[in-house]
C-alpha positions as CSV (number, residue, x, y, z in Angstrom):
1,M,-17.4,2.1,-25.8
2,M,-14.0,-0.2,-25.4
3,N,-14.7,-3.6,-23.8
4,K,-13.5,-3.3,-20.3
5,K,-10.9,-5.8,-18.9
6,I,-11.8,-7.3,-15.6
7,L,-9.5,-9.7,-13.6
8,I,-11.1,-12.1,-11.4
9,P,-9.3,-14.2,-8.4
10,I,-10.5,-17.4,-7.4
11,E,-9.1,-19.4,-4.6
12,V,-10.2,-22.5,-6.7
13,L,-8.5,-25.3,-4.3
14,E,-10.3,-23.5,-1.1
15,K,-13.8,-24.7,-3.6
16,E,-14.5,-20.6,-4.3
17,S,-17.2,-20.6,-6.9
18,V,-18.1,-17.7,-9.5
19,P,-21.8,-16.4,-8.6
20,E,-23.8,-17.0,-11.4
21,G,-24.8,-13.3,-11.2
22,V,-21.5,-12.1,-11.7
23,V,-21.1,-14.4,-15.3
24,D,-24.2,-12.7,-16.5
25,L,-22.6,-9.2,-16.1
26,M,-19.8,-10.4,-18.0
27,S,-21.2,-10.1,-21.3
28,G,-18.6,-8.4,-23.7
29,V,-16.3,-8.2,-21.2
30,E,-12.6,-9.5,-21.4
31,V,-12.0,-11.6,-18.6
32,I,-9.0,-12.9,-16.7
33,L,-9.8,-15.7,-14.6
34,L,-6.9,-15.9,-12.2
35,G,-6.6,-19.2,-10.0
36,V,-4.7,-18.5,-7.1
37,H,-3.5,-20.4,-4.0
38,E,-1.3,-18.9,-1.4
39,I,1.2,-21.4,-0.1
40,P,3.3,-21.5,3.2
41,E,6.6,-19.8,2.9
42,Q,8.5,-23.4,3.4
43,T,6.4,-24.3,0.1
44,A,8.2,-23.5,-3.1
45,A,5.9,-22.1,-5.9
46,S,7.2,-24.5,-8.4
47,Q,6.7,-27.5,-5.9
48,A,2.7,-26.4,-5.6
49,S,2.8,-25.9,-9.5
50,S,3.9,-29.3,-10.5
51,Q,1.5,-30.4,-7.7
52,Y,-1.9,-28.7,-8.3
53,K,-1.6,-27.0,-12.1
54,E,-3.5,-29.9,-13.7
55,K,-6.2,-29.8,-11.2
56,V,-6.1,-26.0,-11.4
57,D,-6.3,-25.8,-15.1
58,S,-9.3,-28.2,-15.3
59,I,-11.4,-26.2,-12.5
60,L,-10.4,-23.0,-14.4
61,N,-11.4,-24.4,-17.8
62,K,-14.7,-25.3,-16.5
63,I,-15.4,-21.7,-15.0
64,K,-14.3,-20.3,-18.2
65,Q,-16.3,-22.2,-20.3
66,S,-19.7,-20.5,-18.6
67,F,-18.1,-17.1,-19.2
68,D,-18.0,-18.0,-22.7
69,E,-21.2,-18.7,-23.0
70,A,-22.2,-15.5,-21.3
71,G,-20.6,-13.8,-24.3
72,A,-17.3,-13.0,-22.2
73,K,-13.9,-12.8,-24.1
74,T,-12.3,-15.2,-21.5
75,K,-8.8,-16.2,-20.5
76,T,-7.2,-17.8,-17.5
77,R,-4.2,-17.6,-15.5
78,Q,-2.9,-19.2,-12.1
79,A,-0.5,-18.2,-9.7
80,F,0.9,-20.4,-6.4
81,T,2.1,-17.3,-4.3
82,H,3.5,-16.5,-0.6
83,N,1.7,-13.2,-1.1
84,K,-1.8,-13.0,-2.6
85,A,-2.3,-9.6,-2.8
86,E,1.0,-8.5,-4.1
87,T,0.7,-11.4,-6.7
88,I,-2.9,-9.8,-7.8
89,E,-1.4,-6.2,-7.9
90,R,1.0,-7.4,-10.3
91,I,-1.1,-9.3,-12.7
92,E,-3.5,-6.4,-12.4
93,R,-0.2,-4.6,-13.9
94,E,0.4,-6.7,-16.5
95,E,-3.1,-6.9,-17.8
96,N,-3.7,-3.2,-17.6
97,V,-7.0,-4.2,-15.8
98,D,-10.2,-1.6,-15.3
99,A,-11.4,-3.4,-12.2
100,T,-10.9,-6.3,-10.1
101,I,-13.8,-8.3,-8.5
102,L,-13.3,-10.0,-5.2
103,L,-15.7,-12.7,-4.8
104,N,-18.7,-13.0,-2.6
105,P,-20.8,-16.7,-2.7
106,I,-24.2,-14.9,-3.6
107,P,-25.5,-13.1,-6.8
108,P,-25.3,-9.6,-7.1
109,Q,-28.6,-7.6,-6.7
110,K,-29.2,-4.9,-9.0
111,N,-28.2,-2.3,-6.7
112,I,-25.0,-0.9,-6.3
113,L,-23.1,0.8,-3.2
114,L,-20.4,3.1,-4.7
115,V,-17.4,4.1,-2.5
116,Y,-15.4,6.5,-3.8
117,R,-12.6,10.0,-2.7
118,Y,-11.6,11.0,-5.9
119,I,-13.8,12.3,-8.8
120,E,-12.1,11.1,-11.3
121,N,-12.9,7.4,-10.4
122,L,-16.6,8.0,-11.3
123,E,-16.0,8.6,-14.6
124,K,-14.6,4.9,-14.7
125,A,-17.5,3.9,-12.3
126,G,-19.9,5.0,-14.7
127,A,-18.2,3.4,-17.6
128,L,-18.2,-0.1,-15.9
129,I,-21.9,0.6,-15.0
130,N,-22.7,0.8,-18.4
131,Q,-20.4,-2.1,-19.6
132,F,-22.2,-4.1,-16.9
133,G,-25.6,-3.1,-18.2
134,L,-26.5,-1.9,-14.8
135,G,-27.2,1.6,-15.9
136,G,-31.0,1.5,-14.1
137,S,-29.8,0.0,-11.1
138,E,-30.4,1.9,-7.8
139,I,-27.1,3.7,-6.5
140,G,-26.1,4.6,-3.1
141,L,-23.2,7.1,-3.6
142,M,-20.6,7.2,-0.7
143,L,-17.7,10.0,-0.4
144,V,-14.6,9.1,2.0
145,E,-13.1,12.1,3.6
146,P,-14.8,15.2,1.5
147,D,-11.5,17.5,1.2
148,E,-11.2,17.8,-2.4
149,T,-14.8,16.9,-3.8
150,T,-18.4,16.8,-3.0
151,L,-21.8,14.8,-3.7
152,D,-23.4,17.0,-5.7
153,Q,-19.9,16.9,-8.1
154,G,-20.2,13.4,-7.6
155,V,-23.9,13.0,-8.6
156,S,-23.1,15.5,-11.7
157,K,-20.4,13.3,-12.9
158,L,-22.2,10.2,-13.1
159,M,-25.1,11.8,-14.5
160,K,-23.0,12.4,-17.3
161,Q,-22.1,8.7,-17.7
162,G,-25.9,8.0,-18.4
163,V,-27.5,7.7,-14.6
164,K,-30.5,9.2,-13.9
165,L,-31.0,11.2,-10.6
166,E,-33.9,9.3,-9.3
167,N,-32.0,6.2,-9.6
168,I,-29.3,7.8,-6.8
169,K,-30.9,6.2,-3.9
170,E,-28.8,8.0,-1.2
171,R,-25.8,10.4,-0.4
172,I,-23.5,9.6,2.3
173,E,-20.4,11.2,3.6
174,T,-18.0,9.1,5.9
175,D,-14.5,9.1,7.2
176,R,-11.9,6.4,7.2
177,E,-12.9,5.2,10.6
178,D,-16.3,5.0,9.8
179,I,-16.3,3.6,6.5
180,V,-16.3,-0.3,7.4
181,N,-19.3,0.5,9.8
182,E,-21.2,2.7,7.1
183,I,-20.6,-0.2,4.4
184,E,-21.7,-2.8,7.2
185,N,-24.6,-1.2,7.7
186,R,-26.0,-0.9,3.9
187,S,-25.2,-4.3,3.4
188,A,-28.8,-5.5,3.0
189,D,-29.7,-2.8,0.5
190,Y,-27.0,-3.4,-2.0
191,G,-25.9,-6.2,-3.9
192,L,-22.7,-4.5,-5.6
193,L,-20.2,-2.7,-3.7
194,M,-17.7,-0.8,-6.2
195,I,-14.6,0.9,-4.5
196,G,-12.9,3.7,-6.3
197,R,-9.6,5.4,-5.4
198,V,-8.5,5.9,-2.1
199,D,-5.2,6.6,-0.2
200,R,-2.2,3.8,0.1
201,D,-2.9,3.7,3.8
202,L,-6.2,2.7,3.2
203,K,-5.0,-0.6,1.6
204,D,-5.1,-2.9,4.7
205,L,-8.4,-1.3,5.5
206,I,-9.9,-1.7,1.7
207,L,-8.8,-5.3,1.2
208,G,-8.4,-6.9,4.4
209,D,-11.5,-5.7,6.9
210,I,-14.1,-4.8,4.3
211,S,-13.7,-7.9,2.1
212,K,-13.5,-9.8,5.4
213,K,-16.4,-8.1,7.3
214,I,-18.6,-8.1,4.4
215,K,-18.2,-11.8,3.3
216,E,-19.5,-12.1,6.9
217,A,-22.3,-10.0,6.5
218,T,-23.4,-11.9,3.2
219,Y,-22.8,-8.9,1.0
220,G,-22.0,-9.2,-2.4
221,P,-19.0,-9.1,-4.8
222,V,-16.6,-6.2,-4.7
223,I,-15.4,-4.5,-7.4
224,L,-12.1,-2.3,-7.0
225,I,-12.0,0.0,-9.9
226,E,-9.0,-0.1,-11.7
227,G,-8.0,-3.2,-9.3
228,M,-6.1,-2.9,-5.9
229,K,-3.6,-0.8,-7.7
230,S,-6.6,2.1,-7.3
231,V,-5.8,2.3,-3.7
232,D,-2.7,4.6,-4.8
233,K,-3.3,8.2,-4.1
234,P,-2.2,10.1,-7.0
235,K,1.3,12.2,-6.5
236,K,0.5,16.1,-6.4
237,E,2.6,17.9,-8.9
238,E,5.3,20.3,-7.0
């Protein structure tokens, strides 16, 4: 099994930290620690870099040490940007990551809520679960707008990846209007949220409302399979 490559954006100048539980998951994983800071429109990125680069480097190197000690292959990058989401997407493409982790300030529990729409992302989710050593975790499977696949097909796909049937705690179907509420209502039961491929028009919902509301609900880290670019809907062949 090839090691997965994970991007972890960190707002280091806002004193965002990496929970110890996230570090523990990264043994044998390639990790890119991205120190990212969104700056006002009137501030040039070069100006912010000259002012804060050394400070950001120092903080990132301390964080990197903890990942290295946990057995991860780690490198650091930093970005001063007027649009954080677009910058993260660009770096995901440059680094060809398998997933991006949006941090929350509590260590992850073992239970996983896996949100998906397209069946192909479950194979990638299963590979990540195995890479993180979470094969024995309880999993909640949430299918968004089940028009092209079923929950039973999702269960079968995960079982082929080594997930045991008895570890699939619940199966949920939902539509786009209820996805945030469904996740929020289960925030106490799951410590990790994994999001598979959804439509591009759900991008603001996934990256905006969910990340904000889940933080408020003291949820654990959010893992975007294939990163933020995973919100692109595959084009149908004509």
